[in-house]
N, CA, C and O atoms as CSV, one atom per row, in Angstrom:
chain,resi,resn,atom,element,x,y,z
A,1,MET,N,N,100.381,103.529,69.866
A,1,MET,CA,C,100.046,104.703,69.379
A,1,MET,C,C,101.250,104.909,68.802
A,1,MET,O,O,101.349,104.209,67.794
A,2,GLU,N,N,102.279,105.617,69.022
A,2,GLU,CA,C,103.319,105.812,69.320
A,2,GLU,C,C,103.979,104.937,68.042
A,2,GLU,O,O,104.627,105.287,67.056
A,3,GLU,N,N,103.538,103.723,68.493
A,3,GLU,CA,C,104.800,103.199,67.446
A,3,GLU,C,C,103.463,102.568,66.387
A,3,GLU,O,O,104.378,102.255,65.625
A,4,LEU,N,N,102.517,102.224,65.841
A,4,LEU,CA,C,102.213,102.893,65.274
A,4,LEU,C,C,102.621,103.766,64.049
A,4,LEU,O,O,103.250,103.449,63.039
A,5,ASN,N,N,102.109,104.897,64.411
A,5,ASN,CA,C,102.700,106.337,63.340
A,5,ASN,C,C,104.194,106.623,63.766
A,5,ASN,O,O,104.735,107.712,63.577
A,6,ALA,N,N,104.795,105.560,64.349
A,6,ALA,CA,C,106.455,105.949,64.022
A,6,ALA,C,C,106.176,104.604,62.388
A,6,ALA,O,O,106.298,105.031,61.240
A,7,ARG,N,N,105.954,103.661,62.563
A,7,ARG,CA,C,105.972,102.717,61.773
A,7,ARG,C,C,105.743,103.525,60.232
A,7,ARG,O,O,106.575,103.535,59.325
A,8,ILE,N,N,104.182,104.289,60.203
A,8,ILE,CA,C,103.772,105.297,58.968
A,8,ILE,C,C,104.622,105.603,58.693
A,8,ILE,O,O,105.106,105.195,57.637
A,9,ALA,N,N,105.195,106.389,59.399
A,9,ALA,CA,C,106.256,107.780,59.016
A,9,ALA,C,C,107.533,107.148,58.227
A,9,ALA,O,O,108.047,107.505,57.166
A,10,ARG,N,N,107.787,106.339,58.903
A,10,ARG,CA,C,108.733,105.035,57.980
A,10,ARG,C,C,108.646,104.720,56.790
A,10,ARG,O,O,109.411,104.907,55.844
A,11,LEU,N,N,107.313,104.046,56.904
A,11,LEU,CA,C,107.044,103.395,54.967
A,11,LEU,C,C,106.859,104.545,54.528
A,11,LEU,O,O,107.501,104.543,53.478
A,12,ALA,N,N,105.955,106.486,54.753
A,12,ALA,CA,C,106.087,106.987,53.487
A,12,ALA,C,C,107.860,107.971,53.433
A,12,ALA,O,O,108.256,108.876,52.699
A,13,ILE,N,N,108.209,107.570,54.047
A,13,ILE,CA,C,110.005,107.959,54.291
A,13,ILE,C,C,110.130,107.207,52.366
A,13,ILE,O,O,110.234,107.636,51.217
A,14,ALA,N,N,110.002,105.547,53.285
A,14,ALA,CA,C,110.715,105.203,51.730
A,14,ALA,C,C,110.451,105.197,50.107
A,14,ALA,O,O,111.105,105.231,49.065
A,15,LEU,N,N,108.730,105.116,50.656
A,15,LEU,CA,C,108.026,105.404,49.872
A,15,LEU,C,C,107.731,106.842,49.111
A,15,LEU,O,O,106.940,107.132,48.213
A,16,GLY,N,N,108.867,107.757,49.976
A,16,GLY,CA,C,109.435,109.306,49.111
A,16,GLY,C,C,107.769,109.525,49.259
A,16,GLY,O,O,107.495,109.434,48.062
A,17,VAL,N,N,106.575,109.735,49.870
A,17,VAL,CA,C,105.690,109.977,49.873
A,17,VAL,C,C,105.769,111.119,51.169
A,17,VAL,O,O,106.536,111.112,52.131
A,18,SER,N,N,104.344,112.403,50.713
A,18,SER,CA,C,104.351,113.689,52.151
A,18,SER,C,C,103.182,112.546,52.339
A,18,SER,O,O,102.622,111.686,51.659
A,19,LEU,N,N,103.150,113.211,54.054
A,19,LEU,CA,C,101.585,112.509,54.639
A,19,LEU,C,C,101.588,113.870,55.517
A,19,LEU,O,O,101.001,113.833,56.598
A,20,GLU,N,N,102.053,114.753,55.216
A,20,GLU,CA,C,101.983,116.543,55.705
A,20,GLU,C,C,100.278,117.341,56.302
A,20,GLU,O,O,99.954,117.768,57.410
A,21,SER,N,N,99.549,117.265,55.049
A,21,SER,CA,C,97.989,117.286,55.039
A,21,SER,C,C,96.841,116.097,54.695
A,21,SER,O,O,97.068,114.997,54.190
A,22,ASP,N,N,95.735,116.565,55.057
A,22,ASP,CA,C,95.057,115.982,54.933
A,22,ASP,C,C,94.496,115.983,53.326
A,22,ASP,O,O,93.318,115.801,53.018
A,23,HIS,N,N,95.239,116.146,52.691
A,23,HIS,CA,C,94.916,116.127,50.610
A,23,HIS,C,C,95.867,114.966,50.636
A,23,HIS,O,O,95.494,113.868,50.223
A,24,GLU,N,N,97.671,115.249,51.328
A,24,GLU,CA,C,98.683,113.754,50.657
A,24,GLU,C,C,98.133,112.904,51.212
A,24,GLU,O,O,98.005,112.054,50.331
A,25,VAL,N,N,97.537,112.377,52.425
A,25,VAL,CA,C,96.807,111.348,53.615
A,25,VAL,C,C,95.895,111.172,52.586
A,25,VAL,O,O,95.982,109.974,52.316
A,26,GLN,N,N,95.136,111.638,51.914
A,26,GLN,CA,C,93.824,110.892,50.840
A,26,GLN,C,C,94.218,110.294,49.574
A,26,GLN,O,O,93.665,109.322,49.061
A,27,GLN,N,N,95.370,111.040,49.027
A,27,GLN,CA,C,95.937,110.641,48.391
A,27,GLN,C,C,96.355,109.104,48.212
A,27,GLN,O,O,96.023,108.229,47.412
A,28,VAL,N,N,97.360,109.168,49.468
A,28,VAL,CA,C,97.765,107.677,49.328
A,28,VAL,C,C,96.610,106.841,49.694
A,28,VAL,O,O,96.721,105.713,49.213
A,29,MET,N,N,95.467,107.028,50.431
A,29,MET,CA,C,94.165,106.236,50.337
A,29,MET,C,C,93.116,106.322,49.699
A,29,MET,O,O,91.993,105.943,50.033
A,30,GLN,N,N,93.587,107.030,48.378
A,30,GLN,CA,C,92.573,106.593,47.278
A,30,GLN,C,C,92.934,105.898,46.331
A,30,GLN,O,O,92.277,105.299,45.480
A,31,ARG,N,N,94.259,106.013,46.535
A,31,ARG,CA,C,95.452,105.511,45.687
A,31,ARG,C,C,94.479,103.987,45.408
A,31,ARG,O,O,94.028,103.384,46.381
A,32,LYS,N,N,94.159,103.315,43.493
A,32,LYS,CA,C,93.061,102.369,43.193
A,32,LYS,C,C,94.033,100.620,43.231
A,32,LYS,O,O,93.975,99.452,43.613
A,33,SER,N,N,94.889,101.682,42.479
A,33,SER,CA,C,96.132,100.686,41.891
A,33,SER,C,C,97.328,99.885,42.480
A,33,SER,O,O,97.961,100.801,43.004
A,34,PHE,N,N,97.785,99.151,42.637
A,34,PHE,CA,C,99.436,98.492,43.304
A,34,PHE,C,C,100.010,98.605,41.513
A,34,PHE,O,O,101.087,98.225,41.055
A,35,GLN,N,N,99.327,98.993,41.090
A,35,GLN,CA,C,99.762,98.692,39.144
A,35,GLN,C,C,100.678,99.063,39.750
A,35,GLN,O,O,101.645,98.613,40.364
A,36,GLN,N,N,99.847,100.761,39.260
A,36,GLN,CA,C,100.671,102.588,38.544
A,36,GLN,C,C,101.912,102.435,39.032
A,36,GLN,O,O,102.563,101.692,39.766
A,37,VAL,N,N,102.049,103.760,38.118
A,37,VAL,CA,C,103.872,103.744,38.607
A,37,VAL,C,C,104.078,104.638,39.722
A,37,VAL,O,O,103.412,105.634,40.006
A,38,ALA,N,N,105.423,103.998,40.522
A,38,ALA,CA,C,105.443,104.798,41.473
A,38,ALA,C,C,106.184,106.027,41.874
A,38,ALA,O,O,107.351,106.072,42.263
A,39,PRO,N,N,105.593,106.729,41.769
A,39,PRO,CA,C,106.722,108.830,42.680
A,39,PRO,C,C,108.199,108.095,41.810
A,39,PRO,O,O,108.647,106.963,41.989
A,40,PRO,N,N,108.653,109.027,40.978
A,40,PRO,CA,C,110.352,108.356,40.762
A,40,PRO,C,C,111.485,108.009,41.449
A,40,PRO,O,O,112.477,107.385,41.071
A,41,GLN,N,N,111.022,108.819,43.222
A,41,GLN,CA,C,112.140,108.517,43.662
A,41,GLN,C,C,111.889,107.824,44.292
A,41,GLN,O,O,112.695,107.680,45.211
A,42,ALA,N,N,110.354,106.677,44.308
A,42,ALA,CA,C,110.531,105.251,44.861
A,42,ALA,C,C,110.707,104.411,43.834
A,42,ALA,O,O,110.680,103.222,44.150
A,43,LYS,N,N,110.963,104.777,42.152
A,43,LYS,CA,C,111.233,103.030,41.490
A,43,LYS,C,C,112.234,102.122,42.228
A,43,LYS,O,O,113.064,102.474,43.066
A,44,PRO,N,N,111.934,100.569,41.633
A,44,PRO,CA,C,112.972,100.406,42.182
A,44,PRO,C,C,113.649,100.443,41.709
A,44,PRO,O,O,113.407,101.360,40.925
A,45,ARG,N,N,115.271,99.786,41.340
A,45,ARG,CA,C,115.900,99.590,40.504
A,45,ARG,C,C,117.149,98.267,40.001
A,45,ARG,O,O,118.368,98.124,39.900
A,46,ALA,N,N,116.089,97.635,39.830
A,46,ALA,CA,C,115.853,96.260,39.240
A,46,ALA,C,C,117.623,96.648,38.602
A,46,ALA,O,O,118.084,97.713,38.192
A,47,THR,N,N,118.366,95.064,38.775
A,47,THR,CA,C,119.374,94.343,37.668
A,47,THR,C,C,119.467,93.902,37.093
A,47,THR,O,O,119.600,94.858,36.329
A,48,ASP,N,N,119.574,93.034,36.424
A,48,ASP,CA,C,120.505,91.660,35.895
A,48,ASP,C,C,121.184,90.912,36.555
A,48,ASP,O,O,122.304,90.717,36.084
A,49,ARG,N,N,120.880,90.250,37.759
A,49,ARG,CA,C,121.955,89.880,38.414
A,49,ARG,C,C,123.568,89.124,37.794
A,49,ARG,O,O,124.696,88.982,38.264
A,50,ARG,N,N,122.823,88.753,36.400
A,50,ARG,CA,C,124.130,87.724,36.011
A,50,ARG,C,C,124.768,88.932,35.050
A,50,ARG,O,O,125.886,89.392,35.284
A,51,SER,N,N,124.136,89.284,34.208
A,51,SER,CA,C,124.631,90.927,33.168
A,51,SER,C,C,125.329,91.572,34.292
A,51,SER,O,O,126.508,91.329,34.550
A,52,GLY,N,N,124.557,92.441,34.998
A,52,GLY,CA,C,124.679,93.653,35.752
A,52,GLY,C,C,124.161,94.937,35.248
A,52,GLY,O,O,124.394,96.080,35.641
A,53,THR,N,N,123.081,94.320,33.874
A,53,THR,CA,C,122.449,95.397,33.488
A,53,THR,C,C,121.510,95.669,34.018
A,53,THR,O,O,121.036,94.789,34.737
A,54,GLN,N,N,120.765,97.029,33.933
A,54,GLN,CA,C,119.708,97.276,34.257
A,54,GLN,C,C,118.663,97.397,33.396
A,54,GLN,O,O,118.685,97.755,32.219
A,55,LEU,N,N,117.533,96.995,34.235
A,55,LEU,CA,C,116.472,96.588,33.622
A,55,LEU,C,C,115.220,96.924,33.588
A,55,LEU,O,O,114.516,95.928,33.750
A,56,ALA,N,N,114.594,97.935,33.441
A,56,ALA,CA,C,113.795,98.645,32.762
A,56,ALA,C,C,112.255,98.382,33.299
A,56,ALA,O,O,111.582,97.365,33.134
A,57,PHE,N,N,111.735,100.145,34.299
A,57,PHE,CA,C,110.799,99.786,34.869
A,57,PHE,C,C,109.605,99.582,34.210
A,57,PHE,O,O,109.331,100.091,33.124
A,58,LYS,N,N,108.775,98.731,34.945
A,58,LYS,CA,C,107.570,98.617,34.228
A,58,LYS,C,C,106.469,99.213,34.507
A,58,LYS,O,O,105.602,99.351,33.643
A,59,GLY,N,N,106.296,99.732,35.944
A,59,GLY,CA,C,104.886,99.623,36.596
A,59,GLY,C,C,105.676,98.899,37.914
A,59,GLY,O,O,106.872,98.624,37.819
A,60,LEU,N,N,104.966,98.635,39.056
A,60,LEU,CA,C,104.595,97.689,40.437
A,60,LEU,C,C,104.087,96.557,39.446
A,60,LEU,O,O,103.136,96.720,38.682
A,61,ASP,N,N,104.836,95.382,39.547
A,61,ASP,CA,C,104.514,93.913,39.137
A,61,ASP,C,C,104.581,93.444,40.556
A,61,ASP,O,O,105.368,93.831,41.419
A,62,ARG,N,N,103.778,92.687,40.647
A,62,ARG,CA,C,103.673,91.706,43.192
A,62,ARG,C,C,104.407,90.228,41.963
A,62,ARG,O,O,103.936,89.278,42.587
A,63,ARG,N,N,104.940,89.765,41.120
A,63,ARG,CA,C,105.666,88.531,40.774
A,63,ARG,C,C,106.843,89.163,41.008
A,63,ARG,O,O,107.347,88.385,41.818
A,64,SER,N,N,107.542,89.944,40.873
A,64,SER,CA,C,108.903,90.511,41.152
A,64,SER,C,C,109.326,91.058,42.324
A,64,SER,O,O,108.772,91.813,43.123
A,65,GLY,N,N,110.818,90.352,42.281
A,65,GLY,CA,C,110.792,91.066,44.138
A,65,GLY,C,C,110.894,92.570,44.388
A,65,GLY,O,O,110.414,92.757,45.506
A,66,SER,N,N,111.341,93.853,43.803
A,66,SER,CA,C,111.619,94.754,44.179
A,66,SER,C,C,110.615,95.235,44.062
A,66,SER,O,O,110.319,96.072,44.915
A,67,ASP,N,N,109.390,94.873,42.707
A,67,ASP,CA,C,108.214,95.576,42.617
A,67,ASP,C,C,106.748,94.686,43.669
A,67,ASP,O,O,105.674,95.184,44.006
A,68,ARG,N,N,107.116,93.702,43.861
A,68,ARG,CA,C,106.514,93.291,45.045
A,68,ARG,C,C,106.718,93.451,46.441
A,68,ARG,O,O,105.943,93.230,47.371
A,69,ARG,N,N,107.923,93.886,46.439
A,69,ARG,CA,C,107.367,94.720,48.274
A,69,ARG,C,C,107.452,95.857,47.722
A,69,ARG,O,O,106.629,96.398,48.461
A,70,LEU,N,N,107.868,96.935,46.811
A,70,LEU,CA,C,107.098,98.244,46.924
A,70,LEU,C,C,105.578,98.117,46.661
A,70,LEU,O,O,104.663,98.778,47.153
A,71,ALA,N,N,105.555,97.612,46.213
A,71,ALA,CA,C,103.561,97.169,46.081
A,71,ALA,C,C,102.952,96.716,47.546
A,71,ALA,O,O,101.882,97.192,47.923
A,72,TYR,N,N,103.586,95.898,48.244
A,72,TYR,CA,C,103.618,95.476,49.986
A,72,TYR,C,C,103.536,96.263,50.602
A,72,TYR,O,O,102.553,96.289,51.343
A,73,LYS,N,N,104.820,97.700,50.674
A,73,LYS,CA,C,104.862,98.634,51.583
A,73,LYS,C,C,103.876,99.362,50.669
A,73,LYS,O,O,103.063,99.580,51.568
A,74,TRP,N,N,103.380,99.840,49.732
A,74,TRP,CA,C,102.225,101.044,49.530
A,74,TRP,C,C,100.787,99.890,50.483
A,74,TRP,O,O,100.160,100.383,51.420
A,75,GLU,N,N,100.522,98.452,50.017
A,75,GLU,CA,C,99.571,97.935,51.292
A,75,GLU,C,C,99.437,97.585,52.592
A,75,GLU,O,O,98.620,96.911,53.220
A,76,GLU,N,N,100.817,98.436,52.967
A,76,GLU,CA,C,100.670,98.058,54.532
A,76,GLU,C,C,100.527,99.532,54.862
A,76,GLU,O,O,100.263,99.808,56.032
A,77,LEU,N,N,100.674,100.561,53.941
A,77,LEU,CA,C,100.378,102.035,54.870
A,77,LEU,C,C,99.015,102.033,54.601
A,77,LEU,O,O,98.183,102.063,55.508
A,78,ARG,N,N,98.746,102.003,53.503
A,78,ARG,CA,C,97.110,101.867,53.651
A,78,ARG,C,C,96.474,101.191,54.624
A,78,ARG,O,O,95.637,101.654,55.398
A,79,GLY,N,N,96.981,99.817,54.563
A,79,GLY,CA,C,96.046,99.089,56.366
A,79,GLY,C,C,96.392,100.288,57.290
A,79,GLY,O,O,95.627,101.152,57.719
A,80,LEU,N,N,98.204,100.085,57.566
A,80,LEU,CA,C,98.042,101.409,59.200
A,80,LEU,C,C,97.853,102.423,58.727
A,80,LEU,O,O,98.531,103.117,59.485
A,81,LEU,N,N,97.246,103.404,57.700
A,81,LEU,CA,C,96.834,104.354,58.019
A,81,LEU,C,C,95.038,104.084,58.476
A,81,LEU,O,O,94.439,104.856,59.225
A,82,VAL,N,N,94.474,102.984,57.916
A,82,VAL,CA,C,93.256,103.183,57.989
A,82,VAL,C,C,92.740,102.351,59.613
A,82,VAL,O,O,91.738,102.495,60.314
A,83,LEU,N,N,94.025,101.427,59.745
A,83,LEU,CA,C,94.302,100.698,61.711
A,83,LEU,C,C,93.884,102.011,62.370
A,83,LEU,O,O,92.757,102.291,62.779
A,84,ARG,N,N,94.635,102.528,62.391
A,84,ARG,CA,C,95.218,104.093,63.312
A,84,ARG,C,C,93.346,104.670,63.328
A,84,ARG,O,O,92.663,104.636,64.351
A,85,TYR,N,N,92.952,105.046,62.278
A,85,TYR,CA,C,91.787,105.585,62.319
A,85,TYR,C,C,90.790,105.191,62.753
A,85,TYR,O,O,90.198,105.840,63.615
A,86,GLY,N,N,90.365,104.136,62.331
A,86,GLY,CA,C,89.865,102.563,63.801
A,86,GLY,C,C,89.878,103.265,64.919
A,86,GLY,O,O,88.947,103.895,65.421
A,87,VAL,N,N,91.386,103.088,65.441
A,87,VAL,CA,C,92.168,103.208,66.568
A,87,VAL,C,C,91.456,104.195,66.921
A,87,VAL,O,O,90.666,103.885,67.812
A,88,GLU,N,N,91.381,105.691,66.463
A,88,GLU,CA,C,91.244,107.386,66.931
A,88,GLU,C,C,90.093,106.901,67.689
A,88,GLU,O,O,89.840,106.974,68.892
A,89,LYS,N,N,89.251,106.223,66.396
A,89,LYS,CA,C,88.140,105.873,66.155
A,89,LYS,C,C,88.054,105.581,68.218
A,89,LYS,O,O,87.966,106.222,69.266
A,90,THR,N,N,88.115,104.785,67.927
A,90,THR,CA,C,87.827,103.687,69.390
A,90,THR,C,C,87.963,104.828,70.888
A,90,THR,O,O,87.139,105.247,71.700
A,91,TYR,N,N,88.848,104.941,70.775
A,91,TYR,CA,C,89.742,105.711,71.628
A,91,TYR,C,C,89.002,106.959,71.923
A,91,TYR,O,O,88.812,107.231,73.109
A,92,VAL,N,N,88.433,107.981,70.742
A,92,VAL,CA,C,87.618,108.829,70.968
A,92,VAL,C,C,86.166,108.097,72.196
A,92,VAL,O,O,85.763,108.423,73.313
A,93,GLU,N,N,85.879,107.269,71.433
A,93,GLU,CA,C,83.961,106.723,71.690
A,93,GLU,C,C,84.412,106.448,72.944
A,93,GLU,O,O,84.139,107.507,73.509
A,94,GLN,N,N,85.063,105.548,74.008
A,94,GLN,CA,C,85.720,104.304,74.825
A,94,GLN,C,C,85.897,105.778,75.695
A,94,GLN,O,O,85.021,105.896,76.552
A,95,VAL,N,N,86.724,106.753,75.641
A,95,VAL,CA,C,87.691,107.878,76.836
A,95,VAL,C,C,87.836,108.996,76.187
A,95,VAL,O,O,88.790,109.761,76.333
A,96,GLY,N,N,87.134,109.114,75.622
A,96,GLY,CA,C,86.414,110.605,75.386
A,96,GLY,C,C,87.497,111.955,74.526
A,96,GLY,O,O,88.688,111.938,74.839
A,97,LEU,N,N,87.048,113.000,73.538
A,97,LEU,CA,C,87.935,113.707,73.003
A,97,LEU,C,C,89.462,113.928,73.583
A,97,LEU,O,O,90.550,113.639,73.084
A,98,ASP,N,N,89.081,114.615,74.951
A,98,ASP,CA,C,90.176,115.621,75.613
A,98,ASP,C,C,91.319,113.911,76.126
A,98,ASP,O,O,92.533,113.973,75.932
A,99,ALA,N,N,90.844,112.919,76.583
A,99,ALA,CA,C,91.905,111.479,76.551
A,99,ALA,C,C,92.684,111.365,75.358
A,99,ALA,O,O,93.907,111.371,75.221
A,100,THR,N,N,91.407,111.221,74.194
A,100,THR,CA,C,92.495,111.106,73.065
A,100,THR,C,C,92.844,111.403,72.167
A,100,THR,O,O,92.958,110.868,71.064
A,101,ARG,N,N,93.295,113.357,73.014
A,101,ARG,CA,C,93.224,114.144,72.524
A,101,ARG,C,C,95.632,114.633,73.021
A,101,ARG,O,O,96.687,114.951,72.472
A,102,GLU,N,N,94.960,114.277,74.509
A,102,GLU,CA,C,96.499,113.797,74.896
A,102,GLU,C,C,97.129,112.896,74.805
A,102,GLU,O,O,98.323,112.990,75.091
A,103,ILE,N,N,96.390,111.218,74.215
A,103,ILE,CA,C,97.255,110.886,73.903
A,103,ILE,C,C,98.056,110.658,72.197
A,103,ILE,O,O,99.056,110.031,71.845
A,104,MET,N,N,97.251,111.332,71.593
A,104,MET,CA,C,97.753,111.201,70.133
A,104,MET,C,C,99.020,112.075,70.373
A,104,MET,O,O,100.146,111.709,70.034
A,105,THR,N,N,98.639,113.718,71.220
A,105,THR,CA,C,99.503,114.198,71.568
A,105,THR,C,C,101.194,113.800,71.525
A,105,THR,O,O,102.185,114.031,70.833
A,106,THR,N,N,100.837,113.112,72.641
A,106,THR,CA,C,101.793,113.007,73.174
A,106,THR,C,C,102.807,111.617,72.806
A,106,THR,O,O,103.771,111.180,73.434
A,107,ALA,N,N,102.124,111.096,71.443
A,107,ALA,CA,C,102.458,110.250,70.578
A,107,ALA,C,C,103.103,110.794,69.354
A,107,ALA,O,O,103.817,110.066,68.664
A,108,GLU,N,N,102.852,112.239,69.003
A,108,GLU,CA,C,103.077,113.221,68.214
A,108,GLU,C,C,105.406,113.637,68.303
A,108,GLU,O,O,106.399,113.761,67.586
A,109,GLN,N,N,104.781,113.663,70.231
A,109,GLN,CA,C,105.526,114.364,70.721
A,109,GLN,C,C,106.876,113.594,70.436
A,109,GLN,O,O,107.943,113.924,69.918
A,110,HIS,N,N,106.478,112.654,70.886
A,110,HIS,CA,C,107.626,111.789,71.164
A,110,HIS,C,C,108.594,110.568,69.867
A,110,HIS,O,O,109.554,109.798,69.818
A,111,LEU,N,N,107.550,111.101,69.069
A,111,LEU,CA,C,107.974,110.922,67.275
A,111,LEU,C,C,108.613,112.387,66.674
A,111,LEU,O,O,109.086,112.350,65.538
A,112,GLN,N,N,108.627,113.332,67.224
A,112,GLN,CA,C,109.405,114.855,66.995
A,112,GLN,C,C,110.656,114.171,67.737
A,112,GLN,O,O,111.591,113.858,67.000
A,113,ARG,N,N,110.784,113.902,69.108
A,113,ARG,CA,C,112.018,113.219,69.826
A,113,ARG,C,C,112.746,112.751,68.691
A,113,ARG,O,O,113.533,113.459,68.064
A,114,ASP,N,N,112.485,111.556,68.425
A,114,ASP,CA,C,113.566,110.567,67.735
A,114,ASP,C,C,113.927,110.821,66.036
A,114,ASP,O,O,114.316,110.023,65.184
A,115,GLY,N,N,113.585,112.444,65.949
A,115,GLY,CA,C,113.879,112.641,64.940
A,115,GLY,C,C,112.750,112.916,63.732
A,115,GLY,O,O,113.200,113.408,62.698
A,116,PHE,N,N,111.427,112.655,63.786
A,116,PHE,CA,C,110.472,112.601,62.818
A,116,PHE,C,C,110.329,113.981,62.762
A,116,PHE,O,O,110.698,114.547,63.791
A,117,ARG,N,N,109.731,114.994,61.511
A,117,ARG,CA,C,109.262,116.254,61.807
A,117,ARG,C,C,107.437,115.976,61.848
A,117,ARG,O,O,106.710,115.030,61.545
A,118,PRO,N,N,107.260,117.117,62.297
A,118,PRO,CA,C,105.802,117.126,62.292
A,118,PRO,C,C,105.187,117.102,61.673
A,118,PRO,O,O,105.065,118.061,60.911
A,119,GLY,N,N,104.069,115.571,61.539
A,119,GLY,CA,C,103.355,115.805,60.392
A,119,GLY,C,C,103.517,114.389,59.699
A,119,GLY,O,O,102.537,113.916,59.124
A,120,ALA,N,N,104.752,113.674,59.730
A,120,ALA,CA,C,105.506,112.667,58.683
A,120,ALA,C,C,105.115,111.390,58.697
A,120,ALA,O,O,105.334,110.385,58.021
A,121,ASP,N,N,104.317,111.754,59.882
A,121,ASP,CA,C,102.701,110.013,60.294
A,121,ASP,C,C,101.348,110.743,59.823
A,121,ASP,O,O,100.278,110.890,60.415
A,122,GLY,N,N,101.664,111.041,58.885
A,122,GLY,CA,C,99.723,111.968,59.031
A,122,GLY,C,C,98.754,112.574,59.662
A,122,GLY,O,O,97.652,112.901,59.221
A,123,VAL,N,N,99.469,112.804,61.368
A,123,VAL,CA,C,98.777,112.870,62.817
A,123,VAL,C,C,97.915,114.202,62.359
A,123,VAL,O,O,98.366,114.022,61.228
A,124,ASN,N,N,97.530,114.749,62.286
A,124,ASN,CA,C,96.897,116.287,62.282
A,124,ASN,C,C,96.036,116.250,63.236
A,124,ASN,O,O,94.847,115.940,63.155
A,125,LEU,N,N,96.631,116.568,64.146
A,125,LEU,CA,C,96.126,117.252,65.614
A,125,LEU,C,C,95.863,118.514,65.852
A,125,LEU,O,O,96.206,118.962,66.946
A,126,ASP,N,N,95.231,119.335,64.942
A,126,ASP,CA,C,94.871,120.160,64.699
A,126,ASP,C,C,92.318,119.469,64.685
A,126,ASP,O,O,91.344,120.072,65.136
A,127,SER,N,N,92.403,118.358,64.088
A,127,SER,CA,C,91.638,117.173,64.622
A,127,SER,C,C,90.460,117.028,65.610
A,127,SER,O,O,89.235,116.911,65.566
A,128,PHE,N,N,91.648,117.108,66.708
A,128,PHE,CA,C,91.723,117.037,67.892
A,128,PHE,C,C,91.257,118.182,69.290
A,128,PHE,O,O,91.065,118.181,70.506
A,129,ARG,N,N,91.255,119.049,68.136
A,129,ARG,CA,C,92.013,120.333,69.337
A,129,ARG,C,C,89.756,120.841,69.500
A,129,ARG,O,O,88.736,120.571,68.865
A,130,SER,N,N,90.027,121.428,70.400
A,130,SER,CA,C,88.211,121.385,70.906
A,130,SER,C,C,88.035,122.926,70.104
A,130,SER,O,O,88.905,123.779,69.927
A,131,PRO,N,N,86.827,122.945,69.760
A,131,PRO,CA,C,85.601,124.409,68.826
A,131,PRO,C,C,85.822,124.909,70.491
A,131,PRO,O,O,85.749,124.682,71.699
A,132,SER,N,N,86.283,126.121,68.928
A,132,SER,CA,C,86.708,127.733,70.499
A,132,SER,C,C,85.317,128.514,70.102
A,132,SER,O,O,85.003,129.550,70.687
């Protein structure tokens, strides 16, 4: 779980998106088209290697190198978020909410120890809290 969350956090950082709130995670998950223009901080800077001139950014295009890599990063991020939710659901079904909470809390603590800020991976530990 820790490695999965770390990869999610790294992709979010590389793409310039925040996953700190449920709303932001939903925005990433509901992203309908990878042909949409990327956030300004994630736009690739393409240069013609022969002339050295800057090429205009025309949105994500899976055929060109940097655009294709960026589109794959978005796809990987969405896929890993879906995978994690499936793993969390399976953990709750197989080992229970308390054990799942402990697993998720420990993974989050390890990520913070490694320098990630809380919530960088989109995990909301409040969703694993016992109702009071």
